[in-house]
Every structure is written in C-alpha cells, then in structure tokens.
C-alpha positions in Angstrom: 0.0 0.0 0.0 1.0 3.6 -0.3 0.4 5.3 3.0 0.6 8.9 4.2 1.8 9.1 7.8 1.6 12.6 9.2 3.7 13.5 12.3 6.7 11.3 11.2 9.2 13.6 13.0 7.2 12.9 16.1 7.5 10.1 18.6 4.8 7.6 17.5 4.9 8.6 13.8 8.6 7.9 13.5 8.2 4.4 14.8 5.1 3.7 12.7 6.8 4.9 9.5 9.7 2.5 10.1 7.4 -0.5 10.8 5.4 0.2 7.6 8.5 0.7 5.5 10.0 -2.6 6.9 7.0 -4.6 5.9 7.2 -3.2 2.3 4.6 -0.4 2.2 5.4 2.8 0.3 5.4 5.6 2.9 5.3 9.3 2.6 6.0 11.1 5.9 4.8 14.6 6.7 5.6 16.9 9.6 5.8 20.6 10.2 8.8 20.2 12.5 7.6 22.9 14.9 9.7 24.0 17.9 7.1 23.0 20.6 10.0 20.9 22.0 13.7 20.3 21.2 13.9 20.0 17.4 17.1 18.1 17.6 15.1 15.1 18.8 12.8 15.5 15.8 15.8 15.8 13.4 17.3 12.7 15.1 14.2 10.7 14.4 14.2 11.7 10.8 17.9 11.0 10.4 17.3 7.5 11.8 15.0 6.9 8.8 17.5 8.3 6.3 16.1 11.8 6.0 19.0 14.2 6.2 18.5 17.5 8.0 20.4 19.5 5.4 18.0 18.4 2.6 14.9 19.7 4.4 12.9 22.7 3.1 9.3 23.5 3.3 7.1 21.7 0.7 10.1 19.9 -0.7 9.9 16.1 -1.1 13.0 14.4 0.3 13.9 10.8 -0.6 15.3 8.7 2.3 18.9 7.6 1.6 18.2 4.5 3.8 14.9 3.2 2.5 13.9 3.4 -1.2 10.2 3.2 -0.2 10.2 6.2 2.1 9.9 9.9 1.3 9.3 12.9 3.6 7.9 16.4 3.1 7.9 19.3 5.6 4.4 20.8 5.6 1.7 22.2 8.0 -1.7 20.5 8.1 -3.3 23.9 8.0 -1.7 24.6 4.6 -4.8 23.5 2.7 -3.5 24.3 -0.8 -0.3 22.2 -0.5 -2.1 19.4 1.4 -4.6 19.2 -1.5 -1.8 19.2 -4.1 0.1 16.5 -2.2 -2.9 14.1 -2.1 -3.6 14.7 -5.8 0.0 14.1 -6.8 0.8 11.0 -4.6 -2.5 9.1 -4.8 -2.4 7.5 -1.4 -4.3 4.3 -0.5 -4.6 5.0 3.2 -3.7 7.8 5.6 -2.6 7.7 9.3 -2.9 11.2 10.8 -0.7 11.5 13.9 0.4 15.1 13.4 -1.1 17.4 16.0 -0.2 20.1 18.4 0.5 17.9 21.5 0.5 18.6 25.2 -2.3 19.3 27.7 -0.5 22.1 29.7 0.6 24.0 26.6 -3.0 24.3 25.5 -3.6 26.6 28.5 -0.9 28.9 27.2 -1.3 28.8 23.4 -4.8 27.7 22.5 -4.6 29.0 18.9 -1.9 26.4 18.0 -4.4 23.7 18.8 -7.1 25.3 16.7 -4.8 25.6 13.8 -3.2 22.2 13.7 -5.8 20.0 15.4 -9.0 21.4 14.1 -8.3 23.4 10.9 -5.6 20.9 10.0 -7.8 17.9 10.6 -10.6 19.3 8.4 -8.0 19.7 5.6 -7.0 16.0 6.0 -10.7 14.9 6.0 -11.4 16.9 2.9 -8.4 15.6 1.1 -9.3 12.0 2.0 -12.9 12.6 0.8 -11.9 13.9 -2.6 -9.1 11.4 -3.2 -10.7 8.0 -2.7 -8.8 7.2 0.5 -9.7 3.6 1.6 -9.1 4.3 5.4 -8.2 7.3 7.6 -6.8 6.3 11.0 -6.0 9.2 13.3 -4.7 10.0 16.7 -7.2 10.9 19.4 -6.2 10.8 23.1 -7.1 9.3 26.5 -7.5 12.9 27.6 -10.9 13.0 25.9 -12.3 11.2 29.0 -11.9 14.4 31.0 -14.0 14.4 34.2 -15.2 10.8 33.6 -14.3 8.8 36.8 -15.7 5.4 35.7 -12.8 3.1 35.5 -11.5 1.6 33.3 -12.3 4.1 30.5 -14.4 2.5 27.9 -14.9 3.8 24.3 -18.6 3.5 25.1 -18.4 6.1 27.8 -19.6 9.6 27.5 -16.8 12.1 26.8 -18.7 15.4 27.0 -16.6 16.9 29.8 -13.0 17.5 28.6 -10.7 19.5 31.0 -8.3 21.0 28.5 -8.5 22.5 25.0 -6.2 19.8 23.8 -8.7 17.2 24.9 -11.6 19.2 23.3 -9.7 19.4 20.0 -9.2 15.6 20.0 -12.9 15.0 20.8 -13.7 17.4 17.9 -11.6 15.2 15.6 -13.7 12.2 16.5 -16.9 14.1 15.8 -15.7 15.5 12.5 -14.5 12.0 11.5 -17.9 10.5 12.2 -19.6 13.2 10.0 -17.4 12.3 7.1 -17.9 8.6 7.6 -21.7 9.2 7.7 -21.9 11.6 4.8 -19.3 10.3 2.4 -18.7 6.7 3.5 -15.1 7.5 4.4 -13.9 4.7 6.7 -12.3 6.4 9.8 -10.8 5.0 13.0 -9.9 7.1 16.0 -7.0 6.0 18.2 -7.2 7.0 21.9 -3.6 6.6 23.0 -2.8 6.2 26.7 0.5 7.8 28.0 2.9 6.6 25.4 6.6 6.3 26.4 9.8 4.8 25.2 13.1 5.6 23.4 12.9 8.8 21.3 10.0 9.9 23.5 8.8 13.5 23.8 11.0 15.8 25.9 7.8 17.4 27.5 6.6 14.1 29.0 7.2 13.0 32.6 9.6 10.1 31.7 12.0 12.4 29.8 11.8 15.3 32.4 12.3 12.9 35.4 15.2 11.1 33.8 16.9 14.3 32.9 16.4 15.8 36.3 17.5 12.7 38.3 20.7 12.3 36.2 21.5 16.0 36.8 20.8 15.8 40.5 17.9 18.2 40.2 14.4 17.9 41.9 11.4 16.6 40.0 7.9 18.0 40.3 5.5 15.3 41.5 1.9 16.5 40.9 -1.1 15.7 43.0 1.4 14.7 45.8 2.2 11.5 43.9 -1.5 10.3 44.0 -1.7 9.8 40.3 -2.2 6.7 38.1 -1.3 6.5 34.5 -1.9 3.7 32.0 1.7 3.9 30.6 1.9 2.2 27.2 5.2 1.3 25.4 5.7 2.8 22.0 6.2 -0.6 20.2 2.8 -1.8 21.6 1.1 1.4 20.4 2.5 1.0 16.9 1.4 -2.7 16.7 -2.1 -1.5 17.6 -2.0 1.2 15.0 -0.9 -1.1 12.2 -3.7 -3.6 13.0 -6.1 -0.7 12.9 -4.8 0.6 9.5 -5.1 -2.9 8.0 -8.7 -3.3 9.3 -11.0 -0.4 8.2 -14.4 -0.3 9.9 -17.4 -1.4 7.9 -20.1 0.0 10.1 -22.4 -1.8 12.4 -25.9 -2.6 10.9 -27.2 -3.3 14.4 -26.1 0.1 15.8 -29.1 1.8 17.4 -29.8 5.5 17.6 -32.1 4.8 20.5 -29.2 3.5 22.6 -26.2 5.1 20.7 -22.8 3.6 21.3 -20.3 6.5 20.8 -17.5 4.1 19.8 -19.1 3.0 16.5 -21.9 3.7 14.1 -23.9 2.4 11.2 -21.4 4.4 9.2 -17.8 3.0 8.7 -16.6 4.7 11.9 -14.8 3.3 15.0 -12.8 4.5 18.0 -10.3 2.3 19.9 -8.4 2.7 23.2 -4.8 1.6 22.8 -3.4 1.3 26.3 -1.7 -1.3 28.5 -4.8 -1.7 30.6 -2.7 -1.8 33.8 -2.5 1.6 35.5 0.8 2.3 37.4 1.0 4.6 40.5 3.2 7.6 39.8 5.4 6.7 42.7 6.0 3.2 41.3 6.8 4.8 37.9 9.4 7.1 39.6 10.8 4.0 41.4 11.3 2.2 38.0 13.2 5.3 36.7 15.3 5.4 39.9 16.1 1.7 39.5 17.0 2.0 35.8 19.3 5.0 36.5 20.7 3.7 39.8 20.0 7.0 41.6 17.3 8.3 43.9 15.1 11.3 42.9 14.7 14.5 44.9 10.9 15.2 44.8 8.9 18.4 45.0 5.4 17.4 46.0 2.9 19.6 44.1 -0.9 20.0 43.7 -2.8 18.7 40.7 -2.2 20.9 37.7 -5.0 22.5 35.7 -6.0 20.3 32.8 -4.7 17.1 34.4 -6.7 14.1 35.6 -5.7 12.0 38.6 -6.0 8.6 36.8 -6.3 6.9 33.4 -7.0 3.3 32.7 -7.9 1.8 29.2 -10.5 -0.7 28.6 -9.2 -2.5 25.5 -11.9 -5.1 25.2 -12.9 -4.1 21.7 -9.2 -3.9 20.6 -8.9 -7.6 21.7 -12.2 -8.7 20.3 -11.9 -7.0 16.9 -8.2 -7.1 16.3 -6.9 -9.8 18.6 -4.4 -7.5 20.3 -3.5 -6.2 23.8 -0.4 -4.2 24.7 1.7 -6.0 27.4 5.2 -4.4 27.8 5.9 -4.0 31.5 6.8 -0.6 32.9 10.2 -1.9 34.2 11.2 -3.2 30.7 10.0 0.0 28.9 11.6 2.4 31.3 14.9 0.6 31.2 14.9 0.8 27.4 14.2 4.5 27.5 17.0 5.3 30.0 19.5 3.3 27.9 18.5 5.3 24.8 18.6 8.6 26.7 22.2 8.0 27.9 23.3 7.1 24.4 21.5 10.1 22.7 22.9 12.6 25.2 26.3 10.8 25.8 25.7 10.6 29.5 
C-alpha cells in the first residue's frame, strides 16, 4: 500500500513509519517540525530513517537515503493548498494522521496552536481524504478525551462530554468530525485513543523524559497531586502494533447500531474508535521508582498539587481492541523504562 503518515518527525509517527517501511509499504511522511520541544530530537528521528536535515525545506519532497520506499515532506496540516496538491500528486491508498499540536498544559498557554493544527488541519485532512478516494483514515485521538469521567476503566462506550483542556476538546472534535465524514461520504475512519505513550525517542515534554533528565542532573522533580496519580503507561512498540492492526482493518459499520441507545465508539457508518493502552495503571510513585532503578540513583521530589487540565488517573478498557483485532499491549513498565533510560544515555552521551 501507499500510506501517508503525518507526524513522522514525532514520537509515535517515526516508529510507525519505520514499521510500515520494513514490511514493504510505500510511505510518505509529513511533519511541520515545529519547535514545541527540542527540534534536535525530531531531526534525530528523521535521520534514523535516512532523511537528512540538510535536505529539508518547506514543501520539498525528500527521498530517504536509507529506505527506497520512504519519502518525507515538511508541511503544515493547516496549509490546505499544499495538502490538497500532495494528495492529488501522490494518490495514497490510506492515511494515518498522527500530526497534531500535542500537550495538555501548553494548551492553556497557546490555544490558537491547537485550533490551527488539530481542528483546521484535521478538516483539511478529512477533505483531502474525501476527494481522493482514501480507503481508510486512521487518526490520533487521546485518552485525555475522557476528562472528568471517573468510571474506571475508561471505555470507548463512555460519554466524553466533559474535557478539561482545549487539547482534549480538540481531540474530541476530531472524532466528531470524522464521524460526520464517515456518515456523509462513507469514508472509513478510526480514532486511536492513546494512553500515556513512552519509550526511546519519546517527547521531551513528557514525565519520563523530564524525570530522567532531572535525576541524572541531581535536580528535583515536580511530583503532581502529591504523587497520588495513576497512568496507563503504554510502550511505543505496543502502540505501533495496535495502529498497524487498525490501519489494516478499516471499519465497515455496524448494521445493528441503534440511535435509541447510541454507542459512541461505533456507528452504522464506517466509523470506529479504539483505546490503545496497557490496561494496567501504574502509580506515579512506582513509575518514579522504576526510573530510579534504571538510572541507579534516587530522585529528589517536590510534591505539588494537581495541575489545571490534568486528571488523577487513566485506565484503558481495551476489550474491543482484543475482540476486533486480537491484540492487547503488554510491555511492563520496568522493561520499557529501562529501554528509555538506555536510549537517553546514548543520545545525550551521559
């Protein structure tokens, strides 16, 4: 297949592109390479896939010097004219949209960035898919859509009408817009609610990266909600396996779906939403202990209140992922953290 993967200078996108390339798909990667976090990490991910930094320029297609079936283009999702031209020229079979303005806390500071990339940009992707006979659009949603929901574990059949950040609201809007296009234009779409993804080449704004850096430097770490947090940490390889299974299995719609008792995770239209998570929440203090063990050094902790936009716990119900696609993530936190710390030491020569 020929697949467009957006967000390939990003964490999950870089791993997904390499897995698809390795199995023989033709992949076009796309990313704006914005400076939300250290761009050297983004360039490093691209270089790993044979995309040289010195060849990059906006709206210029770059051929990988490592993989003959991989090309990359730097572009913003909100650039409708060039997005439309790219779809028309490349004739993709499927699209996996992982590009987005990420981060819960940053959405309190710069909301416009989320409107531009996550809402305007996503509409541009939907329109391009609609007009170019795309067989399946898979796209990143987020566990943050569950917001104030306290029913554990989080089920895709739960109500998600109470987000607590604009980031979460933008991701819920993606699911709503996708359903509209599935219903009106029979475009198969699948939303992917990722749960706290971590691993080598991870995002520098995430807890694992920040904690590892601070502990190695002997600096204190900020522990929010006084450590009374739980997260369904999910290793990046497990996430990518789930995404690939989703890409390969576009939804067909459920004829038995009822508008009298509507299940928000599916529809009569070719629309579906999945949780992709480990389904085994880890206490924040146990997560910190795993980092300390991997580094061989104790953390100095600043106990802090819960931050605006944060939720105290996440836990993925992955029943439909298992039932429909025969898959459940299973990498342990100890194994995943150890692999991250090893990568971090190598990348920063520590």
